[in-house]
PDB file of the backbone (N, CA, C, O) and the ligand in Angstrom, with CONECT records:
HET     ZN  A 101       1
ATOM      1  N   MET A   1       0.816  -1.184   0.039  1.00  0.00           N
ATOM      2  CA  MET A   1      -0.010   0.011  -0.029  1.00  0.00           C
ATOM      3  C   MET A   1       0.847   1.265   0.008  1.00  0.00           C
ATOM      4  O   MET A   1       0.511   2.280  -0.602  1.00  0.00           O
ATOM      5  N   GLY A   2       1.969   1.182   0.737  1.00  0.00           N
ATOM      6  CA  GLY A   2       2.864   2.386   0.777  1.00  0.00           C
ATOM      7  C   GLY A   2       3.636   2.610  -0.510  1.00  0.00           C
ATOM      8  O   GLY A   2       3.534   3.673  -1.124  1.00  0.00           O
ATOM      9  N   CYS A   3       4.392   1.632  -0.913  1.00  0.00           N
ATOM     10  CA  CYS A   3       5.222   1.743  -2.071  1.00  0.00           C
ATOM     11  C   CYS A   3       4.591   1.135  -3.315  1.00  0.00           C
ATOM     12  O   CYS A   3       5.131   1.258  -4.415  1.00  0.00           O
ATOM     13  N   ARG A   4       3.465   0.490  -3.143  1.00  0.00           N
ATOM     14  CA  ARG A   4       2.718  -0.104  -4.218  1.00  0.00           C
ATOM     15  C   ARG A   4       3.439  -1.194  -4.962  1.00  0.00           C
ATOM     16  O   ARG A   4       3.153  -1.456  -6.131  1.00  0.00           O
ATOM     17  N   THR A   5       4.371  -1.827  -4.291  1.00  0.00           N
ATOM     18  CA  THR A   5       5.048  -3.019  -4.853  1.00  0.00           C
ATOM     19  C   THR A   5       4.117  -4.185  -4.631  1.00  0.00           C
ATOM     20  O   THR A   5       3.484  -4.316  -3.583  1.00  0.00           O
ATOM     21  N   LYS A   6       4.050  -5.007  -5.616  1.00  0.00           N
ATOM     22  CA  LYS A   6       3.269  -6.308  -5.437  1.00  0.00           C
ATOM     23  C   LYS A   6       4.148  -7.266  -4.755  1.00  0.00           C
ATOM     24  O   LYS A   6       5.283  -7.511  -5.165  1.00  0.00           O
ATOM     25  N   ARG A   7       3.620  -7.820  -3.696  1.00  0.00           N
ATOM     26  CA  ARG A   7       4.378  -8.826  -2.905  1.00  0.00           C
ATOM     27  C   ARG A   7       3.502  -9.966  -2.527  1.00  0.00           C
ATOM     28  O   ARG A   7       2.275  -9.906  -2.614  1.00  0.00           O
ATOM     29  N   GLU A   8       4.174 -11.037  -2.093  1.00  0.00           N
ATOM     30  CA  GLU A   8       3.444 -12.150  -1.521  1.00  0.00           C
ATOM     31  C   GLU A   8       2.876 -11.733  -0.197  1.00  0.00           C
ATOM     32  O   GLU A   8       3.450 -10.871   0.469  1.00  0.00           O
ATOM     33  N   ARG A   9       1.783 -12.303   0.208  1.00  0.00           N
ATOM     34  CA  ARG A   9       1.199 -11.947   1.464  1.00  0.00           C
ATOM     35  C   ARG A   9       2.090 -12.224   2.663  1.00  0.00           C
ATOM     36  O   ARG A   9       1.950 -11.562   3.691  1.00  0.00           O
ATOM     37  N   SER A  10       2.976 -13.156   2.565  1.00  0.00           N
ATOM     38  CA  SER A  10       3.905 -13.511   3.632  1.00  0.00           C
ATOM     39  C   SER A  10       4.880 -12.393   3.872  1.00  0.00           C
ATOM     40  O   SER A  10       5.448 -12.282   4.959  1.00  0.00           O
ATOM     41  N   GLN A  11       5.082 -11.567   2.879  1.00  0.00           N
ATOM     42  CA  GLN A  11       5.997 -10.427   2.986  1.00  0.00           C
ATOM     43  C   GLN A  11       5.314  -9.126   3.382  1.00  0.00           C
ATOM     44  O   GLN A  11       5.921  -8.056   3.406  1.00  0.00           O
ATOM     45  N   LEU A  12       4.036  -9.259   3.689  1.00  0.00           N
ATOM     46  CA  LEU A  12       3.273  -8.062   4.007  1.00  0.00           C
ATOM     47  C   LEU A  12       2.831  -8.140   5.442  1.00  0.00           C
ATOM     48  O   LEU A  12       2.765  -9.219   6.030  1.00  0.00           O
ATOM     49  N   ILE A  13       2.520  -6.957   6.017  1.00  0.00           N
ATOM     50  CA  ILE A  13       1.933  -6.900   7.350  1.00  0.00           C
ATOM     51  C   ILE A  13       0.585  -6.229   7.147  1.00  0.00           C
ATOM     52  O   ILE A  13       0.451  -5.227   6.444  1.00  0.00           O
ATOM     53  N   ARG A  14      -0.407  -6.829   7.798  1.00  0.00           N
ATOM     54  CA  ARG A  14      -1.762  -6.365   7.667  1.00  0.00           C
ATOM     55  C   ARG A  14      -2.227  -5.583   8.931  1.00  0.00           C
ATOM     56  O   ARG A  14      -2.038  -6.018  10.067  1.00  0.00           O
ATOM     57  N   PHE A  15      -2.835  -4.420   8.665  1.00  0.00           N
ATOM     58  CA  PHE A  15      -3.373  -3.619   9.783  1.00  0.00           C
ATOM     59  C   PHE A  15      -4.882  -3.521   9.683  1.00  0.00           C
ATOM     60  O   PHE A  15      -5.449  -3.170   8.648  1.00  0.00           O
ATOM     61  N   ARG A  16      -5.501  -3.842  10.794  1.00  0.00           N
ATOM     62  CA  ARG A  16      -6.965  -3.710  10.767  1.00  0.00           C
ATOM     63  C   ARG A  16      -7.360  -2.731  11.831  1.00  0.00           C
ATOM     64  O   ARG A  16      -6.693  -2.581  12.854  1.00  0.00           O
ATOM     65  N   TYR A  17      -8.459  -2.070  11.569  1.00  0.00           N
ATOM     66  CA  TYR A  17      -8.941  -1.100  12.520  1.00  0.00           C
ATOM     67  C   TYR A  17     -10.387  -1.415  12.779  1.00  0.00           C
ATOM     68  O   TYR A  17     -11.160  -1.636  11.848  1.00  0.00           O
ATOM     69  N   PRO A  18     -10.767  -1.437  14.075  1.00  0.00           N
ATOM     70  CA  PRO A  18     -12.139  -1.928  14.467  1.00  0.00           C
ATOM     71  C   PRO A  18     -13.269  -1.202  13.769  1.00  0.00           C
ATOM     72  O   PRO A  18     -14.291  -1.804  13.440  1.00  0.00           O
ATOM     73  N   ASP A  19     -13.088   0.115  13.537  1.00  0.00           N
ATOM     74  CA  ASP A  19     -14.235   0.845  12.916  1.00  0.00           C
ATOM     75  C   ASP A  19     -14.392   0.571  11.439  1.00  0.00           C
ATOM     76  O   ASP A  19     -15.427   0.876  10.847  1.00  0.00           O
ATOM     77  N   ALA A  20     -13.347  -0.015  10.837  1.00  0.00           N
ATOM     78  CA  ALA A  20     -13.449  -0.339   9.386  1.00  0.00           C
ATOM     79  C   ALA A  20     -14.396  -1.548   9.176  1.00  0.00           C
ATOM     80  O   ALA A  20     -14.747  -2.299  10.087  1.00  0.00           O
ATOM     81  N   ASP A  21     -14.761  -1.653   7.915  1.00  0.00           N
ATOM     82  CA  ASP A  21     -15.576  -2.811   7.583  1.00  0.00           C
ATOM     83  C   ASP A  21     -14.846  -4.150   7.955  1.00  0.00           C
ATOM     84  O   ASP A  21     -13.622  -4.266   7.899  1.00  0.00           O
ATOM     85  N   LYS A  22     -15.654  -5.094   8.319  1.00  0.00           N
ATOM     86  CA  LYS A  22     -15.069  -6.383   8.631  1.00  0.00           C
ATOM     87  C   LYS A  22     -14.274  -6.923   7.466  1.00  0.00           C
ATOM     88  O   LYS A  22     -14.720  -6.872   6.320  1.00  0.00           O
ATOM     89  N   GLY A  23     -13.110  -7.434   7.755  1.00  0.00           N
ATOM     90  CA  GLY A  23     -12.341  -8.068   6.712  1.00  0.00           C
ATOM     91  C   GLY A  23     -11.495  -7.040   5.949  1.00  0.00           C
ATOM     92  O   GLY A  23     -10.609  -7.434   5.191  1.00  0.00           O
ATOM     93  N   ARG A  24     -11.727  -5.816   6.118  1.00  0.00           N
ATOM     94  CA  ARG A  24     -10.966  -4.822   5.412  1.00  0.00           C
ATOM     95  C   ARG A  24      -9.613  -4.596   6.129  1.00  0.00           C
ATOM     96  O   ARG A  24      -9.602  -4.345   7.334  1.00  0.00           O
ATOM     97  N   GLY A  25      -8.546  -4.678   5.452  1.00  0.00           N
ATOM     98  CA  GLY A  25      -7.216  -4.480   6.015  1.00  0.00           C
ATOM     99  C   GLY A  25      -6.335  -3.728   5.115  1.00  0.00           C
ATOM    100  O   GLY A  25      -6.477  -3.731   3.892  1.00  0.00           O
ATOM    101  N   ALA A  26      -5.424  -3.086   5.740  1.00  0.00           N
ATOM    102  CA  ALA A  26      -4.441  -2.321   4.951  1.00  0.00           C
ATOM    103  C   ALA A  26      -3.111  -3.030   5.000  1.00  0.00           C
ATOM    104  O   ALA A  26      -2.611  -3.366   6.073  1.00  0.00           O
ATOM    105  N   TRP A  27      -2.551  -3.252   3.859  1.00  0.00           N
ATOM    106  CA  TRP A  27      -1.309  -4.053   3.752  1.00  0.00           C
ATOM    107  C   TRP A  27      -0.047  -3.139   3.487  1.00  0.00           C
ATOM    108  O   TRP A  27      -0.044  -2.249   2.636  1.00  0.00           O
ATOM    109  N   VAL A  28       0.972  -3.435   4.264  1.00  0.00           N
ATOM    110  CA  VAL A  28       2.209  -2.669   4.083  1.00  0.00           C
ATOM    111  C   VAL A  28       3.358  -3.684   4.085  1.00  0.00           C
ATOM    112  O   VAL A  28       3.245  -4.733   4.719  1.00  0.00           O
ATOM    113  N   CYS A  29       4.419  -3.401   3.411  1.00  0.00           N
ATOM    114  CA  CYS A  29       5.615  -4.309   3.387  1.00  0.00           C
ATOM    115  C   CYS A  29       6.081  -4.579   4.816  1.00  0.00           C
ATOM    116  O   CYS A  29       6.222  -3.686   5.651  1.00  0.00           O
ATOM    117  N   LYS A  30       6.302  -5.837   5.032  1.00  0.00           N
ATOM    118  CA  LYS A  30       6.719  -6.237   6.364  1.00  0.00           C
ATOM    119  C   LYS A  30       8.167  -5.721   6.614  1.00  0.00           C
ATOM    120  O   LYS A  30       9.053  -5.866   5.772  1.00  0.00           O
ATOM    121  N   GLY A  31       8.369  -5.089   7.861  1.00  0.00           N
ATOM    122  CA  GLY A  31       9.655  -4.651   8.212  1.00  0.00           C
ATOM    123  C   GLY A  31      10.088  -3.352   7.488  1.00  0.00           C
ATOM    124  O   GLY A  31      11.230  -2.915   7.631  1.00  0.00           O
ATOM    125  N   SER A  32       9.190  -2.757   6.732  1.00  0.00           N
ATOM    126  CA  SER A  32       9.527  -1.527   6.062  1.00  0.00           C
ATOM    127  C   SER A  32       8.806  -0.351   6.600  1.00  0.00           C
ATOM    128  O   SER A  32       7.658  -0.077   6.251  1.00  0.00           O
ATOM    129  N   LYS A  33       9.512   0.365   7.481  1.00  0.00           N
ATOM    130  CA  LYS A  33       8.875   1.568   8.091  1.00  0.00           C
ATOM    131  C   LYS A  33       8.680   2.610   7.041  1.00  0.00           C
ATOM    132  O   LYS A  33       7.721   3.379   7.111  1.00  0.00           O
ATOM    133  N   GLU A  34       9.578   2.668   6.041  1.00  0.00           N
ATOM    134  CA  GLU A  34       9.481   3.625   5.015  1.00  0.00           C
ATOM    135  C   GLU A  34       8.183   3.445   4.213  1.00  0.00           C
ATOM    136  O   GLU A  34       7.522   4.409   3.828  1.00  0.00           O
ATOM    137  N   CYS A  35       7.854   2.186   3.983  1.00  0.00           N
ATOM    138  CA  CYS A  35       6.647   1.906   3.282  1.00  0.00           C
ATOM    139  C   CYS A  35       5.404   2.321   4.091  1.00  0.00           C
ATOM    140  O   CYS A  35       4.433   2.849   3.549  1.00  0.00           O
ATOM    141  N   PHE A  36       5.472   2.065   5.395  1.00  0.00           N
ATOM    142  CA  PHE A  36       4.436   2.466   6.339  1.00  0.00           C
ATOM    143  C   PHE A  36       4.228   3.961   6.359  1.00  0.00           C
ATOM    144  O   PHE A  36       3.099   4.449   6.315  1.00  0.00           O
ATOM    145  N   LEU A  37       5.352   4.697   6.426  1.00  0.00           N
ATOM    146  CA  LEU A  37       5.246   6.132   6.420  1.00  0.00           C
ATOM    147  C   LEU A  37       4.717   6.729   5.162  1.00  0.00           C
ATOM    148  O   LEU A  37       3.997   7.727   5.171  1.00  0.00           O
ATOM    149  N   LYS A  38       5.089   6.092   4.058  1.00  0.00           N
ATOM    150  CA  LYS A  38       4.552   6.475   2.751  1.00  0.00           C
ATOM    151  C   LYS A  38       3.033   6.329   2.728  1.00  0.00           C
ATOM    152  O   LYS A  38       2.291   7.191   2.256  1.00  0.00           O
ATOM    153  N   ALA A  39       2.622   5.192   3.263  1.00  0.00           N
ATOM    154  CA  ALA A  39       1.197   4.914   3.320  1.00  0.00           C
ATOM    155  C   ALA A  39       0.460   6.017   4.101  1.00  0.00           C
ATOM    156  O   ALA A  39      -0.617   6.462   3.705  1.00  0.00           O
ATOM    157  N   ILE A  40       1.058   6.438   5.201  1.00  0.00           N
ATOM    158  CA  ILE A  40       0.423   7.520   5.986  1.00  0.00           C
ATOM    159  C   ILE A  40       0.423   8.813   5.180  1.00  0.00           C
ATOM    160  O   ILE A  40      -0.608   9.481   5.093  1.00  0.00           O
ATOM    161  N   SER A  41       1.539   9.172   4.600  1.00  0.00           N
ATOM    162  CA  SER A  41       1.585  10.471   3.897  1.00  0.00           C
ATOM    163  C   SER A  41       0.642  10.510   2.730  1.00  0.00           C
ATOM    164  O   SER A  41       0.169  11.580   2.345  1.00  0.00           O
ATOM    165  N   ARG A  42       0.345   9.302   2.133  1.00  0.00           N
ATOM    166  CA  ARG A  42      -0.573   9.321   1.023  1.00  0.00           C
ATOM    167  C   ARG A  42      -2.028   9.124   1.491  1.00  0.00           C
ATOM    168  O   ARG A  42      -2.926   8.963   0.663  1.00  0.00           O
ATOM    169  N   LYS A  43      -2.258   9.137   2.793  1.00  0.00           N
ATOM    170  CA  LYS A  43      -3.578   8.864   3.354  1.00  0.00           C
ATOM    171  C   LYS A  43      -4.025   7.492   2.949  1.00  0.00           C
ATOM    172  O   LYS A  43      -5.225   7.269   2.787  1.00  0.00           O
ATOM    173  N   GLY A  44      -3.093   6.535   2.772  1.00  0.00           N
ATOM    174  CA  GLY A  44      -3.479   5.272   2.283  1.00  0.00           C
ATOM    175  C   GLY A  44      -4.355   4.510   3.286  1.00  0.00           C
ATOM    176  O   GLY A  44      -5.258   3.782   2.874  1.00  0.00           O
ATOM    177  N   PHE A  45      -4.113   4.659   4.568  1.00  0.00           N
ATOM    178  CA  PHE A  45      -4.974   3.996   5.540  1.00  0.00           C
ATOM    179  C   PHE A  45      -6.403   4.442   5.528  1.00  0.00           C
ATOM    180  O   PHE A  45      -7.315   3.619   5.614  1.00  0.00           O
ATOM    181  N   GLU A  46      -6.616   5.737   5.421  1.00  0.00           N
ATOM    182  CA  GLU A  46      -7.940   6.262   5.317  1.00  0.00           C
ATOM    183  C   GLU A  46      -8.633   5.778   4.064  1.00  0.00           C
ATOM    184  O   GLU A  46      -9.795   5.372   4.090  1.00  0.00           O
ATOM    185  N   ARG A  47      -7.903   5.828   2.971  1.00  0.00           N
ATOM    186  CA  ARG A  47      -8.549   5.411   1.725  1.00  0.00           C
ATOM    187  C   ARG A  47      -8.854   3.888   1.675  1.00  0.00           C
ATOM    188  O   ARG A  47      -9.893   3.448   1.183  1.00  0.00           O
ATOM    189  N   THR A  48      -7.894   3.125   2.210  1.00  0.00           N
ATOM    190  CA  THR A  48      -8.118   1.710   2.224  1.00  0.00           C
ATOM    191  C   THR A  48      -9.156   1.213   3.220  1.00  0.00           C
ATOM    192  O   THR A  48      -9.986   0.352   2.928  1.00  0.00           O
ATOM    193  N   LEU A  49      -9.070   1.788   4.390  1.00  0.00           N
ATOM    194  CA  LEU A  49      -9.959   1.290   5.469  1.00  0.00           C
ATOM    195  C   LEU A  49     -11.280   2.063   5.396  1.00  0.00           C
ATOM    196  O   LEU A  49     -12.260   1.637   6.007  1.00  0.00           O
ATOM    197  N   LYS A  50     -11.339   3.175   4.675  1.00  0.00           N
ATOM    198  CA  LYS A  50     -12.571   3.957   4.583  1.00  0.00           C
ATOM    199  C   LYS A  50     -12.987   4.617   5.884  1.00  0.00           C
ATOM    200  O   LYS A  50     -14.139   5.020   6.043  1.00  0.00           O
ATOM    201  N   VAL A  51     -12.067   4.724   6.797  1.00  0.00           N
ATOM    202  CA  VAL A  51     -12.314   5.466   8.023  1.00  0.00           C
ATOM    203  C   VAL A  51     -11.117   6.285   8.359  1.00  0.00           C
ATOM    204  O   VAL A  51     -10.012   5.979   7.909  1.00  0.00           O
ATOM    205  N   ALA A  52     -11.298   7.316   9.134  1.00  0.00           N
ATOM    206  CA  ALA A  52     -10.167   8.082   9.643  1.00  0.00           C
ATOM    207  C   ALA A  52      -9.509   7.348  10.741  1.00  0.00           C
ATOM    208  O   ALA A  52     -10.171   6.952  11.700  1.00  0.00           O
ATOM    209  N   VAL A  53      -8.235   7.146  10.650  1.00  0.00           N
ATOM    210  CA  VAL A  53      -7.480   6.381  11.669  1.00  0.00           C
ATOM    211  C   VAL A  53      -6.779   7.445  12.553  1.00  0.00           C
ATOM    212  O   VAL A  53      -6.016   8.278  12.063  1.00  0.00           O
ATOM    213  N   PRO A  54      -7.064   7.386  13.866  1.00  0.00           N
ATOM    214  CA  PRO A  54      -6.480   8.400  14.800  1.00  0.00           C
ATOM    215  C   PRO A  54      -4.967   8.266  14.844  1.00  0.00           C
ATOM    216  O   PRO A  54      -4.413   7.187  14.633  1.00  0.00           O
ATOM    217  N   ARG A  55      -4.308   9.396  15.126  1.00  0.00           N
ATOM    218  CA  ARG A  55      -2.900   9.464  15.190  1.00  0.00           C
ATOM    219  C   ARG A  55      -2.298   8.466  16.194  1.00  0.00           C
ATOM    220  O   ARG A  55      -1.254   7.865  15.941  1.00  0.00           O
ATOM    221  N   GLU A  56      -2.997   8.302  17.365  1.00  0.00           N
ATOM    222  CA  GLU A  56      -2.497   7.360  18.356  1.00  0.00           C
ATOM    223  C   GLU A  56      -2.404   5.943  17.847  1.00  0.00           C
ATOM    224  O   GLU A  56      -1.486   5.188  18.169  1.00  0.00           O
ATOM    225  N   VAL A  57      -3.433   5.599  17.007  1.00  0.00           N
ATOM    226  CA  VAL A  57      -3.420   4.269  16.465  1.00  0.00           C
ATOM    227  C   VAL A  57      -2.310   4.088  15.435  1.00  0.00           C
ATOM    228  O   VAL A  57      -1.684   3.029  15.376  1.00  0.00           O
ATOM    229  N   LEU A  58      -2.070   5.093  14.642  1.00  0.00           N
ATOM    230  CA  LEU A  58      -0.903   5.038  13.696  1.00  0.00           C
ATOM    231  C   LEU A  58       0.377   5.007  14.411  1.00  0.00           C
ATOM    232  O   LEU A  58       1.309   4.351  13.946  1.00  0.00           O
ATOM    233  N   ALA A  59       0.502   5.689  15.547  1.00  0.00           N
ATOM    234  CA  ALA A  59       1.722   5.715  16.306  1.00  0.00           C
ATOM    235  C   ALA A  59       1.942   4.252  16.896  1.00  0.00           C
ATOM    236  O   ALA A  59       3.051   3.719  16.926  1.00  0.00           O
ATOM    237  N   ASN A  60       0.884   3.717  17.316  1.00  0.00           N
ATOM    238  CA  ASN A  60       0.940   2.321  17.840  1.00  0.00           C
ATOM    239  C   ASN A  60       1.377   1.344  16.761  1.00  0.00           C
ATOM    240  O   ASN A  60       2.217   0.475  16.998  1.00  0.00           O
ATOM    241  N   TRP A  61       0.810   1.491  15.593  1.00  0.00           N
ATOM    242  CA  TRP A  61       1.138   0.613  14.484  1.00  0.00           C
ATOM    243  C   TRP A  61       2.610   0.782  14.074  1.00  0.00           C
ATOM    244  O   TRP A  61       3.294  -0.183  13.730  1.00  0.00           O
ATOM    245  N   SER A  62       3.076   2.048  14.124  1.00  0.00           N
ATOM    246  CA  SER A  62       4.442   2.297  13.675  1.00  0.00           C
ATOM    247  C   SER A  62       5.422   1.561  14.565  1.00  0.00           C
ATOM    248  O   SER A  62       6.497   1.188  14.094  1.00  0.00           O
ATOM    249  N   SER A  63       5.097   1.333  15.847  1.00  0.00           N
ATOM    250  CA  SER A  63       5.970   0.668  16.751  1.00  0.00           C
ATOM    251  C   SER A  63       6.335  -0.724  16.275  1.00  0.00           C
ATOM    252  O   SER A  63       7.358  -1.276  16.680  1.00  0.00           O
ATOM    253  N   HIS A  64       5.513  -1.285  15.428  1.00  0.00           N
ATOM    254  CA  HIS A  64       5.771  -2.586  14.924  1.00  0.00           C
ATOM    255  C   HIS A  64       7.037  -2.676  14.022  1.00  0.00           C
ATOM    256  O   HIS A  64       7.589  -3.748  13.775  1.00  0.00           O
ATOM    257  N   PHE A  65       7.436  -1.529  13.572  1.00  0.00           N
ATOM    258  CA  PHE A  65       8.552  -1.498  12.645  1.00  0.00           C
ATOM    259  C   PHE A  65       9.868  -1.163  13.303  1.00  0.00           C
ATOM    260  O   PHE A  65      10.908  -1.097  12.647  1.00  0.00           O
ATOM    261  N   GLU A  66       9.817  -0.958  14.572  1.00  0.00           N
ATOM    262  CA  GLU A  66      11.050  -0.538  15.261  1.00  0.00           C
ATOM    263  C   GLU A  66      11.852  -1.641  15.902  1.00  0.00           C
ATOM    264  O   GLU A  66      13.077  -1.679  15.787  1.00  0.00           O
ATOM    265  N   ASP A  67      11.145  -2.565  16.596  1.00  0.00           N
ATOM    266  CA  ASP A  67      11.940  -3.571  17.332  1.00  0.00           C
ATOM    267  C   ASP A  67      12.298  -4.799  16.526  1.00  0.00           C
ATOM    268  O   ASP A  67      13.420  -5.294  16.628  1.00  0.00           O
ATOM    269  N   THR A  68      11.389  -5.293  15.740  1.00  0.00           N
ATOM    270  CA  THR A  68      11.549  -6.639  15.189  1.00  0.00           C
ATOM    271  C   THR A  68      10.955  -6.746  13.840  1.00  0.00           C
ATOM    272  O   THR A  68      10.007  -6.030  13.521  1.00  0.00           O
ATOM    273  N   GLU A  69      11.482  -7.622  13.026  1.00  0.00           N
ATOM    274  CA  GLU A  69      10.831  -7.918  11.807  1.00  0.00           C
ATOM    275  C   GLU A  69      10.078  -9.239  11.877  1.00  0.00           C
ATOM    276  O   GLU A  69       9.586  -9.772  10.882  1.00  0.00           O
ATOM    277  N   GLU A  70      10.018  -9.718  13.065  1.00  0.00           N
ATOM    278  CA  GLU A  70       9.289 -11.007  13.314  1.00  0.00           C
ATOM    279  C   GLU A  70       7.819 -10.863  13.523  1.00  0.00           C
ATOM    280  O   GLU A  70       7.085 -11.846  13.630  1.00  0.00           O
ATOM    281  N   VAL A  71       7.388  -9.611  13.581  1.00  0.00           N
ATOM    282  CA  VAL A  71       5.946  -9.420  13.727  1.00  0.00           C
ATOM    283  C   VAL A  71       5.166  -9.951  12.496  1.00  0.00           C
ATOM    284  O   VAL A  71       5.405  -9.542  11.360  1.00  0.00           O
ATOM    285  N   THR A  72       4.253 -10.851  12.766  1.00  0.00           N
ATOM    286  CA  THR A  72       3.508 -11.423  11.678  1.00  0.00           C
ATOM    287  C   THR A  72       2.181 -10.777  11.443  1.00  0.00           C
ATOM    288  O   THR A  72       1.681 -10.705  10.320  1.00  0.00           O
ATOM    289  N   SER A  73       1.615 -10.305  12.537  1.00  0.00           N
ATOM    290  CA  SER A  73       0.250  -9.723  12.377  1.00  0.00           C
ATOM    291  C   SER A  73       0.031  -8.680  13.492  1.00  0.00           C
ATOM    292  O   SER A  73       0.246  -8.943  14.675  1.00  0.00           O
ATOM    293  N   ALA A  74      -0.417  -7.458  13.046  1.00  0.00           N
ATOM    294  CA  ALA A  74      -0.738  -6.447  14.068  1.00  0.00           C
ATOM    295  C   ALA A  74      -2.147  -6.606  14.532  1.00  0.00           C
ATOM    296  O   ALA A  74      -2.564  -5.914  15.460  1.00  0.00           O
ATOM    297  N   SER A  75      -2.927  -7.514  13.912  1.00  0.00           N
ATOM    298  CA  SER A  75      -4.311  -7.615  14.288  1.00  0.00           C
ATOM    299  C   SER A  75      -4.404  -8.138  15.755  1.00  0.00           C
ATOM    300  O   SER A  75      -5.449  -8.002  16.390  1.00  0.00           O
ATOM    301  N   SER A  76      -3.367  -8.700  16.253  1.00  0.00           N
ATOM    302  CA  SER A  76      -3.446  -9.200  17.659  1.00  0.00           C
ATOM    303  C   SER A  76      -3.553  -8.122  18.643  1.00  0.00           C
ATOM    304  O   SER A  76      -3.859  -8.361  19.811  1.00  0.00           O
ATOM    305  N   LEU A  77      -3.297  -6.874  18.183  1.00  0.00           N
ATOM    306  CA  LEU A  77      -3.511  -5.688  19.034  1.00  0.00           C
ATOM    307  C   LEU A  77      -4.911  -5.562  19.478  1.00  0.00           C
ATOM    308  O   LEU A  77      -5.187  -5.052  20.564  1.00  0.00           O
ATOM    309  N   TYR A  78      -5.819  -6.024  18.645  1.00  0.00           N
ATOM    310  CA  TYR A  78      -7.240  -5.842  18.926  1.00  0.00           C
ATOM    311  C   TYR A  78      -7.828  -7.157  19.329  1.00  0.00           C
ATOM    312  O   TYR A  78      -9.023  -7.238  19.613  1.00  0.00           O
TER     313      TYR A  78
HETATM  314 ZN    ZN A 101       5.799  -1.407   0.396  1.00  0.00          ZN2+
END
């Protein structure tokens, strides 16, 4: 979603937001904070999830790119 590269799902990380439609998720390259930030700057999350995502939530999601690349799914946050 951020860099618009086509990748296998195993190389992507999926973010879900409770207010968004069920099953709707935003995909970003796994381990790529750059991709994540690009997605934010393009309002990709809002467009993909069809809801406004609060800053706190985005900040929370961004923490997934700092410590480890072993994170497989951010949906466990919810
Ligand atoms: Zn990407």
